[in-house]
Every structure is written in structure tokens, then in C-alpha cells.
C-alpha positions as CSV (number, residue, x, y, z in Angstrom):
1,X,-69.4,4.7,-19.9
2,X,-66.9,6.2,-22.4
3,X,-68.2,8.6,-25.0
4,X,-65.5,7.9,-27.5
5,X,-64.1,4.6,-28.8
6,X,-61.4,3.6,-31.2
7,X,-62.1,0.7,-33.6
8,X,-58.8,-0.7,-34.7
9,X,-57.4,-3.6,-36.7
10,X,-53.9,-4.9,-36.5
11,X,-52.3,-7.3,-39.1
12,X,-51.8,-10.9,-37.9
13,X,-48.7,-12.7,-39.0
14,X,-48.7,-15.8,-36.7
15,X,-52.0,-16.2,-34.8
16,X,-54.7,-13.8,-33.8
17,X,-54.8,-15.2,-30.2
18,X,-51.0,-14.6,-29.8
19,X,-51.4,-11.0,-31.0
20,X,-54.4,-10.5,-28.7
21,X,-52.5,-11.7,-25.7
22,X,-49.6,-9.4,-26.6
23,X,-52.0,-6.4,-26.9
24,X,-53.6,-7.2,-23.6
25,X,-50.3,-7.5,-21.9
26,X,-49.0,-4.2,-23.3
27,X,-52.1,-2.3,-22.4
28,X,-52.2,-3.7,-18.9
29,X,-48.5,-2.8,-18.4
30,X,-48.5,0.7,-19.9
31,X,-52.1,1.9,-19.9
32,X,-54.0,-0.3,-17.4
33,X,-57.0,2.0,-17.3
34,X,-57.8,1.7,-21.0
35,X,-60.8,-0.6,-21.7
36,X,-60.0,-3.1,-24.4
37,X,-62.3,-5.5,-26.2
38,X,-62.3,-7.9,-29.1
39,X,-64.5,-6.7,-32.0
40,X,-66.0,-9.8,-33.6
41,X,-66.2,-9.4,-37.4
42,X,-67.5,-12.5,-39.3
43,X,-66.0,-13.7,-42.5
44,X,-67.6,-11.3,-45.0
45,X,-67.6,-11.7,-48.7
46,X,-64.6,-9.9,-50.1
47,X,-65.6,-9.5,-53.8
48,X,-63.2,-7.8,-56.3
49,X,-60.5,-5.3,-55.6
50,X,-62.3,-2.8,-57.7
51,X,-65.5,-3.2,-55.7
52,X,-63.6,-2.7,-52.5
53,X,-61.9,0.4,-53.8
54,X,-65.2,1.8,-55.0
55,X,-66.8,1.0,-51.7
56,X,-64.0,2.6,-49.6
57,X,-64.5,5.9,-51.3
58,X,-68.0,6.3,-49.6
59,X,-67.3,4.6,-46.3
60,X,-66.1,7.7,-44.4
61,X,-69.0,9.8,-45.8
62,X,-71.6,7.2,-44.9
63,X,-70.1,6.9,-41.4
64,X,-70.5,10.6,-40.8
65,X,-74.1,10.4,-42.0
66,X,-75.0,7.6,-39.6
67,X,-73.2,9.1,-36.7
68,X,-75.1,12.4,-37.4
69,X,-78.5,10.6,-37.4
70,X,-77.6,8.8,-34.2
71,X,-76.6,12.0,-32.4
72,X,-79.7,13.8,-33.8
73,X,-82.0,11.2,-32.2
74,X,-80.0,11.2,-29.0
75,X,-80.4,15.0,-28.6
76,X,-84.1,14.7,-29.3
77,X,-84.4,12.1,-26.6
78,X,-82.5,14.4,-24.1
79,X,-84.7,17.3,-24.9
80,X,-88.0,15.3,-24.6
81,X,-86.8,13.8,-21.3
82,X,-85.9,17.2,-19.9
83,X,-89.3,18.7,-20.9
84,X,-91.2,15.7,-19.6
85,X,-89.3,15.5,-16.4
86,X,-88.3,11.9,-17.2
87,X,-85.2,10.7,-15.5
88,X,-83.1,9.0,-18.2
89,X,-82.4,5.3,-17.5
90,X,-79.7,5.1,-20.2
91,X,-80.2,4.2,-23.9
92,X,-80.2,0.6,-25.0
93,X,-79.8,-1.4,-28.1
94,X,-81.7,-4.7,-28.3
95,X,-82.2,-4.5,-24.5
96,X,-78.5,-3.9,-23.6
97,X,-76.7,-0.6,-22.8
98,X,-75.2,1.2,-25.8
99,X,-71.6,0.7,-24.6
100,X,-72.2,-3.0,-24.0
101,X,-73.6,-3.5,-27.5
102,X,-70.5,-1.9,-29.0
103,X,-67.9,-3.7,-26.8
104,X,-69.7,-7.1,-27.1
105,X,-70.8,-6.7,-30.7
106,X,-72.3,-9.7,-32.4
107,X,-73.1,-9.7,-36.1
108,X,-76.8,-10.2,-37.0
109,X,-76.6,-12.9,-39.7
110,X,-80.4,-13.0,-40.1
111,X,-80.6,-9.3,-40.9
112,X,-77.3,-9.0,-42.8
113,X,-76.3,-12.3,-44.5
114,X,-72.5,-12.5,-44.6
115,X,-72.7,-14.0,-48.1
116,X,-74.2,-10.8,-49.5
117,X,-71.9,-8.4,-51.4
118,X,-70.4,-5.7,-49.1
119,X,-72.0,-2.9,-51.2
120,X,-75.4,-4.5,-50.9
121,X,-75.0,-4.7,-47.1
122,X,-73.8,-1.0,-46.9
123,X,-76.5,0.2,-49.2
124,X,-79.2,-1.6,-47.1
125,X,-77.9,-0.1,-43.9
126,X,-77.7,3.4,-45.4
127,X,-81.2,3.0,-46.7
128,X,-82.6,1.9,-43.3
129,X,-80.9,4.8,-41.5
130,X,-82.0,7.3,-44.1
131,X,-85.6,6.2,-43.8
132,X,-85.5,6.6,-40.0
133,X,-84.1,10.1,-40.4
134,X,-87.0,11.0,-42.8
135,X,-89.5,9.6,-40.2
136,X,-87.8,11.6,-37.5
137,X,-88.2,14.8,-39.5
138,X,-91.9,14.2,-40.1
139,X,-92.6,13.3,-36.4
140,X,-90.6,16.2,-35.0
141,X,-92.3,18.6,-37.4
142,X,-95.7,17.4,-36.3
143,X,-94.7,17.8,-32.6
144,X,-93.2,21.2,-33.2
145,X,-96.3,22.4,-35.0
146,X,-98.4,21.6,-32.0
147,X,-95.9,23.3,-29.7
148,X,-95.9,26.4,-31.9
149,X,-99.7,26.6,-31.8
150,X,-99.6,26.4,-28.0
151,X,-96.8,28.9,-27.7
152,X,-98.8,31.4,-29.8
153,X,-101.8,30.9,-27.6
154,X,-99.7,31.3,-24.4
155,X,-98.1,34.5,-25.8
156,X,-101.6,35.9,-26.4
157,X,-102.6,35.0,-22.8
158,X,-99.4,36.1,-21.1
159,X,-98.0,38.9,-23.3
160,X,-98.5,42.7,-22.9
161,X,-102.0,44.0,-22.4
162,X,-101.6,45.9,-25.6
163,X,-101.7,42.6,-27.6
164,X,-102.8,39.7,-25.4
165,X,-106.1,38.0,-25.4
166,X,-108.4,39.6,-22.8
167,X,-111.1,37.0,-22.6
168,X,-109.7,35.4,-19.5
169,X,-109.3,38.7,-17.7
170,X,-112.8,40.0,-18.2
171,X,-115.8,38.6,-16.4
172,X,-119.5,38.9,-17.6
173,X,-120.3,41.3,-14.8
174,X,-117.5,43.7,-15.9
175,X,-119.3,44.3,-19.2
176,X,-122.6,46.3,-19.6
177,X,-124.2,46.0,-23.0
178,X,-127.7,47.4,-23.6
179,X,-129.7,49.3,-26.1
180,X,-128.1,52.6,-25.0
181,X,-125.0,51.7,-23.0
182,X,-121.8,50.0,-23.8
183,X,-118.6,49.2,-21.9
184,X,-115.2,49.8,-23.5
185,X,-111.8,48.4,-22.4
186,X,-108.9,50.9,-22.1
187,X,-105.2,50.0,-22.0
188,X,-103.5,52.6,-19.9
189,X,-99.8,53.0,-19.3
190,X,-98.9,52.0,-15.8
191,X,-97.6,55.5,-15.1
192,X,-100.6,57.3,-16.6
193,X,-103.3,55.8,-14.4
194,X,-103.8,59.0,-12.4
195,X,-104.2,60.9,-15.7
196,X,-106.8,58.4,-16.9
197,X,-108.8,58.5,-13.7
198,X,-108.8,62.3,-13.8
199,X,-109.8,62.7,-17.4
200,X,-111.8,59.7,-18.7
201,X,-115.2,61.3,-17.7
202,X,-114.4,64.4,-19.8
203,X,-113.1,62.7,-23.0
204,X,-116.6,63.0,-24.5
205,X,-120.2,63.6,-23.4
206,X,-122.4,61.0,-21.9
207,X,-119.7,59.0,-20.0
208,X,-121.2,57.3,-16.9
209,X,-119.4,58.9,-13.9
210,X,-117.2,56.7,-11.7
211,X,-117.8,53.8,-14.1
212,X,-114.1,53.0,-14.7
213,X,-112.8,50.0,-12.9
214,X,-109.3,48.4,-13.0
215,X,-109.4,44.8,-13.9
216,X,-105.7,43.9,-14.3
217,X,-102.2,45.3,-14.3
218,X,-98.9,44.0,-15.7
219,X,-95.4,45.4,-15.8
220,X,-96.3,48.0,-18.5
221,X,-100.1,48.6,-18.6
222,X,-103.3,48.5,-16.6
223,X,-106.7,47.4,-18.0
224,X,-109.7,49.6,-17.2
225,X,-113.4,49.5,-18.1
226,X,-115.4,52.6,-18.9
227,X,-119.2,52.7,-19.5
228,X,-120.8,55.3,-21.8
229,X,-123.6,55.8,-24.3
230,X,-123.4,53.8,-27.5
231,X,-123.7,56.8,-29.7
232,X,-120.5,58.5,-28.3
233,X,-118.3,55.4,-28.4
234,X,-116.4,56.4,-31.6
235,X,-115.8,59.9,-30.3
236,X,-114.5,58.5,-27.0
237,X,-112.1,56.2,-28.9
238,X,-110.7,59.1,-30.9
239,X,-110.3,61.4,-27.8
240,X,-108.7,58.5,-25.8
241,X,-106.2,57.8,-28.6
242,X,-105.2,61.5,-28.7
243,X,-104.5,61.3,-25.0
244,X,-102.3,58.2,-25.4
245,X,-104.9,55.6,-24.2
246,X,-105.6,52.5,-26.3
247,X,-109.2,51.3,-26.6
248,X,-109.2,47.5,-27.3
249,X,-112.0,46.1,-29.4
250,X,-113.6,43.4,-27.3
251,X,-116.9,41.6,-27.3
252,X,-117.6,39.2,-24.4
253,X,-118.9,35.9,-25.6
254,X,-119.1,33.0,-23.2
255,X,-119.2,30.6,-26.2
256,X,-116.0,32.0,-27.7
257,X,-114.3,32.0,-24.3
258,X,-115.3,28.4,-23.7
259,X,-114.3,27.4,-27.3
260,X,-110.8,28.9,-26.8
261,X,-110.4,27.0,-23.5
262,X,-111.5,23.8,-25.1
263,X,-109.1,24.3,-28.0
264,X,-106.2,25.0,-25.5
265,X,-107.1,21.8,-23.5
266,X,-107.2,19.8,-26.7
267,X,-103.8,21.1,-27.9
268,X,-102.2,20.4,-24.6
269,X,-103.5,16.8,-24.6
270,X,-102.3,16.4,-28.2
271,X,-98.9,17.8,-27.2
272,X,-98.6,15.4,-24.3
273,X,-99.6,12.4,-26.5
274,X,-97.2,13.4,-29.3
275,X,-94.4,14.0,-26.9
276,X,-94.9,10.6,-25.3
277,X,-95.2,8.7,-28.6
278,X,-92.2,10.6,-30.1
279,X,-90.0,9.8,-27.1
280,X,-90.9,6.1,-27.3
281,X,-90.3,6.1,-31.1
282,X,-86.9,7.8,-30.5
283,X,-85.9,5.1,-27.9
284,X,-86.7,2.4,-30.4
285,X,-85.2,4.2,-33.5
286,X,-82.0,5.1,-31.6
287,X,-81.4,1.4,-31.0
288,X,-82.1,0.5,-34.6
289,X,-79.8,3.3,-35.9
290,X,-77.0,2.4,-33.5
291,X,-77.2,-1.3,-34.4
292,X,-77.1,-0.5,-38.1
293,X,-74.2,1.9,-37.5
294,X,-72.1,-0.8,-35.7
295,X,-72.8,-3.3,-38.5
296,X,-71.6,-0.7,-40.9
297,X,-68.5,-0.1,-38.8
298,X,-67.7,-3.8,-39.0
299,X,-68.0,-3.7,-42.8
300,X,-65.8,-0.6,-42.9
301,X,-63.1,-2.1,-40.7
302,X,-63.2,-5.3,-42.8
303,X,-63.0,-3.5,-46.1
304,X,-60.2,-1.1,-45.0
305,X,-58.2,-4.0,-43.4
306,X,-58.3,-6.0,-46.7
307,X,-57.2,-2.9,-48.7
308,X,-54.4,-2.2,-46.1
309,X,-53.1,-5.7,-45.3
310,X,-54.2,-7.7,-48.4
311,X,-55.7,-11.2,-48.8
312,X,-56.5,-13.6,-47.3
313,X,-58.2,-11.6,-44.5
314,X,-55.8,-11.9,-41.5
315,X,-56.2,-9.2,-38.9
316,X,-57.2,-8.6,-35.2
317,X,-60.1,-6.3,-34.7
318,X,-60.6,-4.6,-31.4
319,X,-62.2,-1.7,-29.6
320,X,-60.5,0.6,-27.1
321,X,-61.5,3.6,-25.0
322,X,-58.4,5.4,-23.9
323,X,-58.5,8.6,-21.9
324,X,-57.1,11.7,-23.6
325,X,-53.9,11.5,-21.5
326,X,-53.4,7.9,-22.5
327,X,-54.0,8.3,-26.2
328,X,-50.3,8.9,-27.2
329,X,-49.2,5.8,-25.2
330,X,-51.9,3.6,-26.7
331,X,-51.0,4.7,-30.2
332,X,-47.4,3.8,-29.5
333,X,-48.4,0.3,-28.3
334,X,-50.6,-0.3,-31.4
335,X,-47.9,0.9,-33.7
336,X,-45.3,-1.4,-32.1
337,X,-47.6,-4.4,-32.7
338,X,-48.2,-3.5,-36.3
339,X,-46.0,-4.8,-39.1
340,X,-42.6,-3.1,-38.9
341,X,-42.3,-2.7,-42.6
342,X,-45.8,-1.2,-42.8
343,X,-44.9,1.0,-39.8
344,X,-41.7,2.3,-41.4
345,X,-43.6,3.0,-44.6
346,X,-46.1,5.2,-42.7
347,X,-43.2,7.0,-40.9
348,X,-40.9,7.6,-43.9
349,X,-40.5,11.2,-45.0
350,X,-41.1,10.3,-48.6
351,X,-44.6,9.3,-47.8
352,X,-45.7,12.2,-45.6
353,X,-48.1,13.3,-48.3
354,X,-49.6,9.8,-48.5
355,X,-50.2,9.8,-44.8
356,X,-51.9,13.2,-45.1
357,X,-54.2,11.8,-47.8
358,X,-55.3,9.1,-45.4
359,X,-56.7,11.7,-43.1
360,X,-55.7,13.0,-39.7
361,X,-55.8,9.4,-38.2
362,X,-53.0,8.2,-40.4
363,X,-51.4,5.2,-38.7
364,X,-49.7,2.0,-39.8
365,X,-52.8,0.1,-38.9
366,X,-56.5,0.7,-39.6
367,X,-58.2,3.0,-37.0
368,X,-61.3,5.2,-36.8
369,X,-63.2,6.8,-34.0
370,X,-66.8,6.2,-32.8
371,X,-68.3,9.2,-31.0
372,X,-71.3,8.2,-29.0
373,X,-72.3,11.8,-28.3
């Protein structure tokens, strides 16, 4: 599947079928590996010249907006699939692959009546896509909020011993709490453990001898217990801090520990549920946005072709997907099949400035690019 397509219209002077046959013949002879398709645009309501000119001013900007929303949803899908370990089966629009929807485009008359004014159709499409973008922001924000909460909990559980939650490292049997005795938790630098073991009994009076036990060690610190009399706990904290040891405040509570575990389990279930529903919503919404975008492209091609070639509407609309190396050759073929007068106008030195105003894709025929990714 190509990621980039040209949507092009060529002026018809005799018959569209003759021009189509000429284009197919030229492409097959000089750029046989370039996919080429008819782009079926219905007879839309032209309206006045003023309304077309007014509409054309906003077409490129609206196209950029819709392309951006399409890409945003696509990137979200790719991220969710990667996190979930889902193997992508390819995005679809109305049940068909994205590239097939574009290359076999059929106008949805029920959704966009062709007798409606062009501006009404474009405004309706723009409104639909804008609403989907707003919904995407809300849903992604909700999902990211749960992820942030989980990340904060995980950081507390896996960070440095100086700051992490200790409840899952300390067992009830590690803590002594009575009328006279208490157990403190000391955070000791990995390289100061010998110093701790040699000095903790003398940091204050009434420390229970040989009561310090190592519970855990990470890359920077070790977690030790020490048991002493309640009345000297504050003195011990002060002396330990002066020696470079950190005493962490900790009160073991089975209820608190279980509550945190339940909160974590609940958040993980919520994250899985939100991720699944967001992914399904993105699949559906991508199809809706892409369909809306292609209908918009049809309106854009129609409006720009009328402004370029005049009335009554007489042009051949097609879709091509040339490789980078074939682009120059295909441009040459398209130019050769355009009106010679029109072509010379676009190539005359007097009108270089006019071509520049038309943008970087200034050609003697209507052309713009659709980037799928």
C-alpha cells in the first residue's frame, strides 16, 4: 500500500473516456509501475463564482486540519496496539482497506446530498471531524490520567529506597511494636553498610543488640531494621542523621497495605478497560474521519477544477501513486495531456509569480497530495 497519493484533474475537450485511455496508455508505456485509478466525483452543485472563490480560500486549510486529525488517530492506534501487543490487521473504512476506499471512492449520497451547496457540505464535514477530534482529546486525557496515576504508584514501588513505598518490602514479623519497644527503618548507603552495622548499637542508649536486619538492597541503598526503646527513638533519629543514615517514618498497617494493593489492582483494570475501549473507538473514528476527508477531497477537486477550467464541469478526475523516482515522468505525462494553452500559461516567464502564488504544486492542471501517514 502506498502512503502518498496524488489527486488530479485534467481538462476534457472531447470525451473523458478518450482522455482516460490516453492517460492509461501513457502511464503504462512510460511509468508502468505507477498505480492509476479513476476518482469518481458526482455532479455537485456549482453555485455562484463568488461562492466558489470564497470556498477555495479555506479548502487547503481545511484539508490540513482533516489530514492532521487522521494522522493523530492513526498514531494513537499504533501506540495502543504496541502497548497492548495487538498485531495490526490494517485500518479499514466501512469494512474495506484504507487504500481501497480511496482508489475505489464512491460518493455517499445519503450522507452528503449532491444538491446541497458546496459550503454546506464542507462545513458539515469539518464539523464532524472537529467533533471527533474533541472526543479524542477527552478520551485520551482520561486514559492518560489513569496511566499517570499508575506510573506514580509504580515509581513509589520501584524507585530509590530513599523515596519509594516500603509497605511491600516490610513484613509484619519485621516490626516490633509494644509499650516499650519500637522498630525503626534505616536507609543506609550501599557502601556504608559496614559502618552502620558497626555503629548503630552505639548511636544512643537502649538499642537492642544485634537487632538490625537487612530487608532489601537496591543499586544505591540498603534497608535495615533496628529495634530500641520508644523513649530514645528521637535521639536515635538525630544521631543517625548526623552519621548520614536516613530513618524513614513507617507504620505497618495490614489494612493500609491491602488498601493500596486493591487500589493498584483497580487502576490496572481501569487502564486495561480504557485502553481497549479507546482502541476500538479509534478504529471506528479513523474510518469516519478518513471517509469524511475523502468526501472533502472530492469537493475540493471539483471546486478547484471549476475555477481552473470553467463551466460547464468537464474534467477527468483520477488518483495516482507514483514512486519518488517516477514523479518527474508522471508530471510530464499529466502536463502533456493538459490543455496546451493552459500549459504554456503556467510555463510563461511572465506568470512565474502567479505560479508561486498557487503554491509549490503549481501545475497546468489541478493536483494535490494525500498523505496517509
